[in-house]
C-alpha positions in Angstrom: 17.6 -13.3 -14.0 15.1 -12.2 -17.3 13.1 -8.8 -18.2 9.3 -9.0 -17.7 6.4 -6.3 -18.1 4.6 -6.1 -15.4 1.5 -7.6 -17.4 3.0 -10.8 -18.0 3.3 -11.3 -14.1 0.4 -9.7 -12.7 -3.1 -8.7 -13.7 -5.8 -6.0 -13.4 -8.9 -7.3 -10.9 -11.6 -6.1 -12.8 -13.8 -7.8 -10.0 -17.0 -5.7 -8.9 -19.0 -6.2 -5.9 -23.0 -7.5 -6.3 -24.1 -8.2 -3.2 -24.3 -6.6 0.0 -21.3 -3.9 0.7 -22.0 -3.2 4.5 -19.8 -6.5 4.9 -16.7 -5.3 3.3 -13.7 -2.8 4.9 -13.3 -0.2 2.4 -10.4 1.7 1.4 -10.5 5.0 -0.5 -7.5 6.9 -1.6 -6.8 8.4 1.6 -6.2 4.9 3.3 -3.4 4.3 1.2 -0.1 6.4 2.9 2.8 7.5 0.3 5.9 5.4 0.1 4.0 2.2 2.5 4.0 -0.8 1.1 1.2 -2.2 4.1 -2.4 -1.0 4.0 -2.5 0.1 7.1 -6.1 2.1 7.0 -9.6 1.5 6.1 -13.4 2.2 6.8 -15.8 -0.1 8.3 -19.4 0.6 8.3 -19.2 4.0 6.3 -21.3 4.8 3.5 -19.4 4.5 0.2 -20.0 4.1 -3.2 -17.3 1.8 -4.1 -18.2 -1.5 -6.0 -14.5 -2.2 -7.3 -13.4 -5.6 -5.1 -9.8 -6.9 -3.9 -8.6 -9.5 -2.3 -6.3 -10.3 0.3 -3.1 -10.3 -1.4 -3.7 -8.1 -3.9 -1.8 -4.9 -4.5 -4.1 -1.3 -4.2 -2.3 1.1 -6.4 -3.7 4.6 -6.3 -4.0 5.5 -10.3 -5.0 9.0 -9.5 -2.3 11.5 -8.7 0.7 8.5 -9.0 3.2 10.9 -8.3 2.1 10.8 -4.6 3.5 7.1 -4.8 0.5 5.0 -3.3 0.5 1.4 -3.9 -0.3 -0.8 -0.6 -0.7 -4.7 -0.3 -4.2 -5.9 1.6 -4.2 -8.4 3.9 -7.9 -8.8 3.9 -11.0 -8.9 1.3 -12.4 -5.9 0.6 -14.2 -2.9 -1.6 -12.1 0.4 -3.1 -12.6 3.6 -4.7 -12.7 3.4 -8.5 -9.4 5.6 -8.4 -7.6 2.2 -7.1 -6.1 -0.1 -9.7 -6.6 -3.6 -7.9 -3.6 -5.6 -9.2 -3.0 -9.5 -8.5 -0.4 -11.4 -9.1 0.3 -14.5 -11.6 1.4 -17.1 -9.2 3.3 -19.1 -11.9 5.2 -16.0 -12.8 5.7 -14.2 -10.1 6.1 -14.9 -6.1 2.8 -12.6 -4.9 4.8 -11.4 -1.7 7.3 -9.9 -4.2 4.8 -8.2 -6.2 4.0 -5.4 -3.4 7.8 -4.4 -3.7 8.1 -4.5 -7.5 4.9 -2.0 -7.5 5.9 0.4 -4.6 10.0 1.6 -5.9 10.7 4.6 -7.4 11.2 3.1 -10.8 7.6 2.1 -11.5 6.1 5.3 -10.2 8.5 7.1 -12.6 7.2 4.9 -15.0 3.4 5.8 -13.9 3.3 9.1 -13.7 5.1 9.3 -17.3 2.2 7.6 -18.5 -0.3 9.5 -16.6 -3.2 12.0 -18.3 -5.0 14.6 -17.4 -4.6 18.2 -15.7 -5.5 18.2 -12.5 -6.0 15.2 -10.9 -3.7 12.8 -13.4 -5.1 8.9 -13.4 -2.7 6.6 -15.2 -4.4 3.3 -16.6 -3.6 0.0 -16.4 -3.0 -0.5 -19.8 -0.2 1.6 -20.0 1.4 0.4 -16.5 1.4 -3.3 -17.4 4.0 -2.6 -20.1 6.2 -1.3 -17.3 9.8 -3.2 -17.8 12.2 -5.1 -14.9 14.2 -7.6 -14.0 12.4 -10.8 -12.3 15.1 -13.3 -10.9 14.0 -17.1 -11.3 11.1 -18.5 -8.7 13.2 -19.6 -5.9 15.2 -16.1 -5.7 12.1 -14.6 -6.1 10.8 -16.4 -2.6 14.4 -15.1 -0.8 13.7 -11.7 -1.8 10.4 -11.5 -1.0 11.4 -12.6 2.7 14.4 -10.4 3.1 12.0 -7.8 2.0 9.4 -8.5 4.4 11.7 -9.0 7.3 12.9 -5.4 6.2 9.3 -4.1 6.4 8.4 -5.9 9.9 12.0 -4.1 11.3 10.7 -0.9 10.2 7.2 -1.2 11.1 8.5 -2.4 15.1 10.8 0.8 14.9 8.0 3.0 14.5 6.3 1.5 16.8 9.3 2.1 19.0 9.9 5.2 18.5 6.2 6.2 19.1 6.4 4.5 22.7 9.9 6.3 23.2 7.7 9.4 22.2 4.8 8.7 24.6 7.0 7.7 27.3 8.9 11.6 26.8 6.3 13.0 26.9 4.6 11.7 29.7 7.7 12.1 31.8 7.7 15.9 30.6 3.9 16.4 31.8 4.4 14.4 35.0 7.4 17.2 35.4 5.5 19.7 34.9 2.7 18.7 37.3 5.1 18.2 40.2 6.3 21.5 39.3 3.2 23.2 39.4 2.1 21.8 42.4 5.2 22.9 44.5 5.1 26.3 43.4 1.6 26.6 44.5 2.5 25.4 48.3 
């Protein structure tokens, strides 16, 4: 295991959309869910002024108010707000599937908050974020870790779906009982 800087294993994508933006999904800060690794919300066909491009596999880091812990990996190409830093893995240095977990962790967010500037709406710059230091194992171990972490993420997502479905079932049963009671009282 070796200590590395984020800037040694990842780069900020600075690509801008020079073509028709209408064909791309758009992501604003409101779409990044705190402490969620996977991007689950975005807009399509909605007017905006975004021109910053991101590519499938990039991590979208909410650089404004970093204490909100907003960083998610995109599984499609799109455009995003200027208040989002787009971070791409250097695949020869880090397994791209591991990068979202390196970024979406308390130590990274604490570092980012400490480097943020501004009073009402503090922002952190990539030039500071790239100096975040962490332990990184060899590529084989990175693949193993990424597999385990994504399996845990899938389990968490499925558990949430189960909770939601159970909640819906309980609500429907409650509504059914209330409706039954109301119909028998009216007789």
